[in-house]
N, C-alpha and C positions, 0 to 999 in steps of 0.2 A: 504493499501500501504507500509508503514511504519513498519508493522507486516511482511509483507513478504518479504521486505528488509533483516530485522533485521534476520529473521527465515533462511536467504540465508546466513547471516555474521555467524550468530551462526554455521551453517552447515558446511560452508566453514573452519572455526577455528577449530572445533574440528576432521576433517579429514586431517587436516596440522600440528596438535599439538599433536594426540594421540599419545602415545608411548607404548600402550598394544599392539596395533594392526601391524598387519604384515607389513613392507615396503617392498614395491617389488624392486626389482634391474630391470636395462634394460634386464640383463639376464632372472631373473624371467619370465618378461613381453613377451618376445619374445618366450619362450620356450612355456610357457602356452597359448597363441595366436595361435602358430602353432598344437599344441596338440589338442586345441578344436575349430579351425574353421573350418566352416563349407565348404565352399569351399574345403579347404586342404584335407577334409575328403572325400569329392565327388572325387577329383584329386587323391586321393589313392585307391577308387572304380576305377578309369577309368584304371589306371595302373593295379589293378588285373583284370580287362576284357580283356585287352592285352595279359597278361600271359595265360588267356583261349585260347584266339586266335592262338597264338603260337601254345599254347599244341594243338589245334584241327590240325593246318597245317602240325604238326608231324605226326600226328598221320593219315594223308592221306596218307601215305607212306604203311601203314601195309594193309594188305589183309582184305576184309571183309568177314565174316563166318555168315552163318545164316542156321535156320533150318526150316523146316513145317513140321505139320501133318495135315490131312483131312480124311472125312469119306463122304459118302453116302448110302441112301437106293433106290434101284432101284423097279419100280412095275412096271410089265408087261414087255416090250421089255426093255433090257439093256444090256449094252457092256459084253462080254464074256470074258476070260482071253485070248483067241488069238485075240480079238478086235474085233469080230462079234456082231452082235447083236441079240439076239435070246430071244423067251418068257419066261424070266425067273426073278423071284424075288431075288434079292439079295442085299448083305451089300458088299461095299468095302471100304477099308481105306489103305491111302498112308501116307509115311514120307520119308523125305529126309534130305539133308545135301548139302548146295552150296556153293563153294568157289571163291573169285574172286579178281582180282588186277591188277594195272598198270605194264607194263613193260617199256613202251615208251611214253612220252608225250611232247615232247620237253623242258626238264625240267622245267617245268610247276610247279611241288610242290617244286621242289629245291628251286626255284626264289620265291614262294611264301612264305616257309621257310623263306629265310633271310629278304623278306619285312617286316615280322609279328617280326624278332627278332629288325628290325630297328624301329617300330612301339613302342615296347615295352620299348626301348633305349628313343627313344623321349619323350615318355610318364612319364618315371623317370625324363627327364631333366625338363618337363613344371613341375612336380610336386617340383621338387628342385627350379626351377623358380618362380613357385606360393609362395612357403615358403620365398622367397627372398624379393619379392615384399612387400607380409604382415609383414617380420621383418621392411623393410625401412619404412612401415606406421607408426608400432610401435614406431620407434625410433624419427620420426616427432612428433608424439602427446606427447612421452615422454619430450622431448626437450621441446614443448609446455607448458607443468606442470611445468617445471623448471623455463620457462622465467614467467611463470604467478607467481610462488612464490616469485620472487626476486622482482618484479612489484609489489606485495602484502606487502613485507618488505619495500620497496621505500613507500608507503602509509602512512603505519603505523609510519614509520618516518615524513612525510611530516604532520602527524596529531598531533604528538609530539610536532614538532616546532611550529605548528601554537597553540596549546593548551597551550605552554606556552610561546608563546606572548601575546594571551588572557589574562594571568595572569599577564603577567606584565602591560599589556595595564588597566588592573584593579587596578593596583596600583599605576600607574602613575595618571589614572584619580581621585583616592581618594587623592592623593598628589597633585592634582591641576595641573598638568605638562600636563595631555592630556585632551581633550576633549570628550563628551561621543559620539560623530559620531565616531572618533577614536575606540573608546572600541566596541561599539557595529558592526563596519567594522570589526573587528578582530573575533569578534564572526559570525557575517556571512561566513566570510574566513574557518573559523573552522568547521562549518557546511557544507561549499562546499566539503573541506578536508575529511570530514567522509563519506560525500554520495560517495565522488572517493573513498574512501576507500573498502567501501560497495558493488561498481561496480566490482574492481578490485578482491575482493572475489569470487564473484559470476562467474566471468572469469575463476577464478582458479578452484571453485567448476564443470564448466561447461567442463574445458578441464581432470578432473579426471573422469567425467561421459564418457567423449566420449573415454577415456582410457580403462575403467573398461566395456564399451559395447563393445568395438573391442575386450576382453578377455573375452567375455561373461561371465561374473561374474554375480551372480544373483542379487548383490545391490552393490550400490557405497556407503553404510553405512561402512563407517573404512577401505575404500581405501585410501591409499597413497604410494607413492614412495620414496626410498630413493636418496638423492642426491650425485651422483656419485663425487668423486674426480678426477676432471679434470685436463690434463697437464697445465700449467701456460700457458692461453690465449697469454703473450706476448711473450713469448719464440717460439710458434708457429707462432705468427703473424711477427716475424724476420727470420723466417723459409723461403726458397722460396717453392712455392706450387710444385707438382707434374710437368710436361709437361702436358697437355690434348693428345699428340701423344703418349707418353709413356704406360698412365692409359690407354689409348684406346688399344693400343696392347695388353695389358696384358687381357683387358674386353673381348676381341674378343677371345680368347683363353680359359677364363676360365667362362663367364657367361653362366649358363645353357640354356636362353634363346635362344642364339646363337645356342648353342649344339643341341638342341632341335628341333630350324630350319632346321639344317644342316642333320641332322638325319630322318628327316620327308623328304627331297629331296633323300637319298639316299633311304628309302622306294618306293618312286615313280617311282624312276629309275627300281625297280626290277618289279613294279607293270607292268611297262611296255613290260619286258621281259616276265611276265605272259602272258599280252595281244597280244603278237606276237605270243607266244608258241598254242593260241586256233586257230592258222591258218595253225598249222603242223600235219602230220597225227600221230595218237594215237595208239598205240598198248598195247593191254590187253588180258590177260589169266583168263582162267575160268575151275572149276573141280566141279564135283557134285556127288552124290551118293543117289537112289532114291530104295524104296521097297513099297510092296503094299500087301493087304491081300483081300483076296476073299471068303465069303461065300454064297451059295446059299440057300435058300428055298424050290428049286423044287427038288423033292425026288429022281428022276433019275440022279440027277448031285451029281457026287463024290466030298466031300470037303476035300480037303488035309489037315492035320495038318498044326498049323501055325508053326511049325520049320521048317516041309517042305516047305511050301509056302516063306516064309524066305528066303530060301537058293536058290530056284528056281525063283523068280521072282524080284531080288535085279539085278541094274542095274546101271554101274560107266559110266562116261563121263569126257570127258577133254578136252578143247578148246581154241582156239587163234582168237583173232577178231582186226582185222584193219580198224579203220574209218580215212577214207580222206576227209577231209573237202574239198567240192567243193562250194555250195554256201548257206550265212545263211543270205541272205537280209542285206548285207552288216553291221552284227552284229560285226563280227572281228576287219574290217577297224575302224567302230566308235570307238569301245571299244581301238582299240591303239590309234586314234587320241584324246579321251578323256585324255588317260593317258599322253598322248605328251604335252596338254594342262596344266595338273595338274604340271607337271615339270614344265611348263614355270612361272605358278602363283607360284609356291614355290620357283622358282631362287627370283621373284619380294620380296616375302614375307622375303629372307634371308637377299637382301638389305636394304627393309625396319625396320628388326629389327635391322641392323648394323647401318643405320642411326638414327635411334632413340637412341640408344646406347650412339653413336657420339654427337648426341644433347646434351642428359642427362650430358653426361661427360663435354660438352664445358658450359653447363649452370650451372652445379655446380663448374666450374671453377671462371666463372666471377661472380659468387653468392659470391664464397668465397674471389674473389680479392676485390671484392666491400668491403663487409663487413670486411676485414681486412683493407682497407683504412678509413672507417668509423671507425673502432674499435681506431686507431688510432688517427683520429679526433676527437671523441667522449671526448678520455684519457686528451687530450689536453682541451677541451671545458671543460671539468668536474673540472682540475685542477684551471683554471680561475672562473668557478662558485662558486668554495667553497671558495675562496679566497674573492670574491667580497660580498659572502652572509656573511662570519665572519665581515666585516666592514660591513655591513647594519645592522648585529645582535648589534654589539657593540653600533652603531649610536642609533640604537633603543633602547636600555636598557638606554641609556643616555637621551632619549628623543629627541634627534636630528633628527628623521628621521621620515616621515612620516609610517602610515600602507601602503600606496601603494607602497612607497619606498620597506618596507620589504619584502611585497607582491612578487612584481616583483622579486626581487635579489632570493626568495625563490623557485618561479615557474620556474625561469632560472635554478636554482641547481637542481629542482626535474628533469625538462626537458633533461638535463644532463646527471642524471644516468640512464635516462629510455631509453634514445639513446644509454648509453654505453652497457646497457643490451642486448638490441635488437641487436646490432650489435656485442656482445660476443658469443649469441646463433647462430645467422646468419652463423656466423666464423665457430662456432665447428660442426655446422650441415652439412653445405656443404664439411668442410674439411674431416667430417666422411665418406661422401659419395665417397669424392676423396679417400679417402683410403680404401672405402670398393670396389669400382672400380679396385683397384690396390693390391686386394686380402687378405687385412685386415678384421680379422670378424669384425660384426657391435657392438658383445659384447665381451668383454674379461675380 
């Protein structure tokens, strides 16, 4: 077990202190995640599918042109060129072209094209929304690593303090100014602090692993992030947070999740028009050309030359077709009702998306406000803890304080530093979320 813990510590230290390896910035992490995330790639393919659907809808306006060819052998009685049946073994072949298209269909094709256009725009918005959601996850993981790094630095400091006090306890023991119990208690405290440092290192390594997996990297070995230069949290703390209503108004106008839901509603509204058009009359046209060739195996029948038959046997057709729906087992009515229900459902989805957005903004605001208050309180607590610790250390150096007094003072100092770090990163993260909803990019 000790070997495993020690190995984890060494791995964490090598990952966080290696200078030869590339250190990933927040921008690097976000860009790499967006480019290599499988769900994002699938979302891009869905957009391509909608492009194809739109192209197919536009092509429905074009006429259809078809060619046909065929041939038959007749033995015994068969059709003659004048359409009667005679005892005549013969070969016949034919070929033709047919052309057809729509003249009027109640604007069904036009509305279907518009619906597909909105589907395409909605899929693009969904694609952008998916990238934003992934980016927010990356920011959270990135902040967690920075937080764990600072905790690890605090745990190192804790070990240094305990090691120094243990050495002083040994000196006082040798000078007869401390008991063996105090000395061994200091060694026990040092061991606990080393264990705490090992656990903190393992948490740091786990957070690095989590981010590397989100980036779809082959290995976590050598992976590390750079520490960005944040604006002074103290200046942000004193600044007023953006009003939630103002942030929400900006987010509703700009967030792709809202745009995507509204574009889907527009698509469904045109699909309702398509469903209604199914109950209207439709007018279409057709044209065609056919020709045939006959060859009789009977000696008393004259076989005209191929070119002559092509000239004489050709025929052309042109026609109009009007279709009037009368009764189709209520299929049109049910299709229309289904489209209406889809619109109602999508309206509810839009409300749900906006409500979720508002909740996320309000939660980020409250978290930022709370962490802002915790940060200020933690600063005051840390100042007091530092003063108390200095007094305890001087008294311990002079042999006027017990090991327990020193450890209590040191524990209070470490706790104050940890609480300050936590409050700082909670505030920075939630402030970044509020800025993001206000239109500020996540990585700058």
